[in-house]
C-alpha positions in Angstrom: 44.2 -21.9 42.6 48.1 -20.3 39.1 49.3 -20.7 40.9 46.1 -22.6 40.7 44.8 -23.9 44.0 42.6 -26.9 42.9 42.4 -28.1 46.6 44.7 -31.0 45.8 48.1 -32.5 45.4 50.5 -30.6 43.1 50.3 -32.9 40.1 52.5 -32.0 37.1 49.8 -30.0 35.0 48.8 -27.7 38.0 52.5 -27.3 39.0 53.5 -26.2 35.5 50.8 -23.5 35.5 51.9 -22.4 39.0 55.5 -22.1 37.9 54.5 -20.2 34.8 52.5 -17.6 36.7 55.4 -17.1 39.2 57.7 -16.5 36.3 55.4 -14.0 34.7 54.6 -12.4 38.1 58.4 -11.8 38.7 58.3 -9.5 35.7 55.0 -7.8 36.2 54.2 -7.6 39.8 56.0 -5.2 42.2 57.4 -7.1 45.0 57.1 -4.2 47.5 54.1 -5.4 49.6 54.4 -5.1 53.4 52.4 -7.7 55.3 51.2 -6.4 58.7 50.3 -8.7 61.5 48.1 -6.8 63.7 46.8 -7.5 67.3 43.2 -6.7 66.4 41.1 -7.8 63.4 40.5 -4.9 60.9 37.0 -3.5 60.9 34.3 -4.9 58.6 34.3 -1.7 56.6 37.9 -2.4 55.6 37.1 -5.9 54.7 34.0 -4.8 52.6 36.1 -2.3 50.8 38.7 -5.0 49.9 36.1 -7.3 48.8 34.5 -4.6 46.6 37.9 -4.0 44.9 38.3 -7.7 44.3 34.9 -7.8 42.6 35.7 -4.9 40.3 38.9 -6.7 39.5 36.9 -9.7 38.4 34.4 -7.6 36.4 37.4 -6.0 34.6 38.5 -9.4 33.3 35.2 -10.3 31.6 35.7 -11.3 28.0 32.7 -10.1 26.0 33.3 -12.6 23.3 33.4 -15.9 25.4 31.5 -14.3 28.3 34.0 -15.8 30.6 36.9 -14.6 32.7 40.5 -15.6 31.7 42.7 -17.3 34.2 44.4 -14.0 34.8 44.8 -10.7 32.9 46.2 -11.3 29.5 45.8 -15.1 29.7 44.5 -17.2 26.8 43.2 -19.9 29.0 39.7 -19.8 30.5 38.8 -22.3 33.2 35.1 -23.2 33.7 35.7 -24.9 36.9 37.0 -23.6 39.3 37.5 -20.0 38.0 34.3 -19.0 36.3 32.1 -21.1 38.6 33.5 -19.2 41.6 33.2 -15.8 39.8 29.6 -16.5 39.0 29.0 -17.1 42.7 31.0 -14.1 44.0 29.4 -11.8 41.5 25.8 -13.0 42.0 24.7 -10.3 44.4 26.7 -7.4 43.3 26.4 -7.9 39.5 23.6 -10.5 38.8 23.5 -9.8 35.2 27.2 -10.6 34.6 27.0 -13.6 36.9 24.1 -14.9 34.8 26.1 -14.5 31.6 29.0 -16.4 33.1 26.8 -19.2 34.3 25.0 -19.6 30.9 28.5 -19.5 29.2 29.6 -22.4 31.4 26.5 -24.4 30.6 26.9 -23.6 26.9 30.1 -25.7 26.9 28.2 -28.7 28.2 29.8 -28.5 31.6 27.6 -28.4 34.7 29.9 -29.6 37.6 33.4 -30.5 38.8 32.6 -32.4 41.9 34.7 -30.6 44.5 34.7 -26.8 44.5 30.9 -26.9 44.7 31.3 -28.1 48.3 31.8 -24.4 49.4 28.2 -23.8 48.4 26.6 -27.1 49.4 26.3 -28.1 45.7 28.7 -31.1 45.5 26.8 -34.4 45.2 29.7 -36.5 46.6 32.4 -34.2 48.1 33.9 -36.9 50.3 36.0 -38.9 50.0 38.5 -36.7 48.0 39.3 -38.1 44.6 41.8 -37.5 42.0 41.1 -35.1 39.1 41.8 -34.5 35.5 42.4 -31.1 33.9 40.9 -31.3 30.4 40.6 -29.1 27.4 37.0 -28.5 26.5 37.4 -26.4 23.3 39.8 -24.1 21.4 38.4 -20.9 20.0 41.1 -19.1 18.0 43.9 -18.4 20.3 41.8 -19.0 23.4 41.5 -22.3 25.1 38.7 -23.3 27.4 39.5 -25.9 30.1 38.0 -27.4 33.2 38.6 -29.8 36.1 36.9 -33.1 36.2 36.9 -35.2 39.4 37.6 -39.0 38.8 36.6 -42.0 40.8 40.1 -42.9 42.3 40.2 -41.9 45.9 43.0 -39.4 46.9 45.5 -40.6 49.4 47.4 -38.6 52.0 45.0 -35.7 51.8 45.4 -34.9 55.4 48.9 -33.6 54.7 47.4 -30.5 52.9 45.8 -27.6 54.7 43.3 -26.7 51.9 41.9 -30.3 51.8 41.6 -30.3 55.6 39.6 -27.0 55.6 37.5 -28.2 52.6 36.8 -31.5 54.5 35.7 -29.4 57.6 33.2 -27.7 55.3 32.0 -30.9 53.7 31.7 -33.1 56.8 28.2 -33.7 58.1 29.5 -35.0 61.3 30.3 -32.1 63.6 33.0 -33.8 65.5 34.9 -35.0 62.5 34.4 -31.6 60.8 35.9 -29.9 63.9 38.9 -32.4 63.9 39.6 -31.5 60.2 39.5 -27.9 61.1 41.8 -28.2 64.1 44.2 -30.4 62.1 44.4 -27.7 59.4 44.9 -24.9 61.9 47.8 -26.8 63.5 49.7 -26.2 60.3 49.8 -22.4 60.9 53.4 -21.3 61.5 52.8 -17.6 62.0 53.3 -16.9 58.3 51.0 -19.2 56.5 49.8 -22.8 56.5 53.0 -24.8 56.2 51.8 -28.2 54.8 53.4 -30.7 52.4 53.1 -28.3 49.4 55.1 -25.6 51.2 57.8 -28.2 52.1 58.3 -28.9 48.4 57.9 -25.3 47.0 59.1 -23.2 49.9 56.2 -20.9 49.2 52.8 -20.4 50.8 49.5 -20.4 48.9 47.2 -17.4 49.4 43.9 -19.3 48.9 44.6 -21.5 52.0 44.3 -18.5 54.2 40.9 -17.8 52.8 39.7 -21.4 53.1 40.7 -21.4 56.8 38.4 -18.4 57.3 35.6 -20.0 55.5 35.9 -23.3 57.4 36.0 -21.5 60.8 33.0 -19.4 60.0 31.2 -22.6 58.8 31.8 -24.2 62.1 31.4 -21.1 64.2 34.9 -21.6 65.6 37.0 -19.1 67.4 40.6 -19.0 66.0 42.9 -16.9 68.3 45.2 -16.0 65.3 42.5 -15.1 62.9 43.4 -11.5 62.9 46.8 -12.4 61.6 45.3 -14.5 58.9 43.1 -11.7 57.8 45.8 -9.1 57.8 48.1 -11.3 55.7 45.3 -12.0 53.3 44.6 -8.2 53.0 48.4 -7.5 52.4 48.3 -9.9 49.4 45.7 -7.9 47.5 47.3 -6.1 44.5 46.8 -2.5 43.4 44.3 -3.7 40.7 42.2 -5.4 43.3 43.1 -8.9 42.6 44.8 -11.3 45.0 48.3 -12.6 44.4 48.5 -16.4 44.3 51.5 -17.1 46.6 53.8 -15.6 49.2 57.2 -16.4 50.6 58.6 -16.8 54.0 59.0 -13.0 54.4 55.3 -12.7 53.5 56.2 -11.1 50.2 53.7 -11.8 47.3 54.9 -14.2 44.6 53.1 -14.5 41.2 50.1 -12.7 39.7 46.6 -11.9 40.7 44.1 -14.5 39.2 40.5 -15.3 39.3 40.4 -18.3 41.6 42.5 -16.8 44.3 40.6 -13.5 44.2 37.2 -15.3 44.5 38.3 -17.3 47.4 39.9 -14.2 49.1 36.6 -12.4 48.8 34.7 -15.3 50.2 37.1 -15.6 53.1 37.0 -12.0 54.1 33.2 -11.9 54.0 33.1 -15.2 56.0 35.4 -13.7 58.7 33.2 -10.6 58.9 29.9 -12.4 59.0 28.8 -10.8 55.7 26.0 -12.7 53.8 
């Protein structure tokens, strides 16, 4: 989040899924989205409307059989962490009954944590230092496969080269000075289009979820970001007609890939953080 973000280095399993979604997206997603960089931030009503559409997109993906959301519409893979954990959080207020079903389904598979994504909600027991992870298969049910992320013990090196990890560290850090330094280091990677970190250098594409994480981190630290209106407008421009957020975009700010659960959840959280919504 797949273009799955996963807040980490693009190891082969995650990269393979990202490439797959981009390939599918090239066939299914119209590439005629225009990103607008405005001088002023859009009103809170506009952000709330976008977030509402995003939640309806998530609700539309709910699988009554597994009581989980697939990775993206039509997918046969269901991720407990991060996708369904995030969905349960994002839907908790608007649709508590559905959120409760998702949470119960996750626990029903014997999985109760990942170790990293929970940092966004203050629920990670040891968010720092960042560690490497495994993407494991939990269970196969007919044609459907349930998977999750599990954080390992090995410390992740070179994490400061990635905008998403810098923003996540800013959220996780208890020391205010270190937290602000992580935020500032992440913001320095903004090039007017997106956050151009090491991953962009390899793939030549920007990740949508990193826009959202920057907004969440800035709100957490009550930091003023001069170019925040541009970040918000670019994030809004990446919302598809069905309400979901497209995973990536290119140097011309054109969407690349499909709308998926993880990116949509983080986009909603980012817009609400930027507007001060609780």
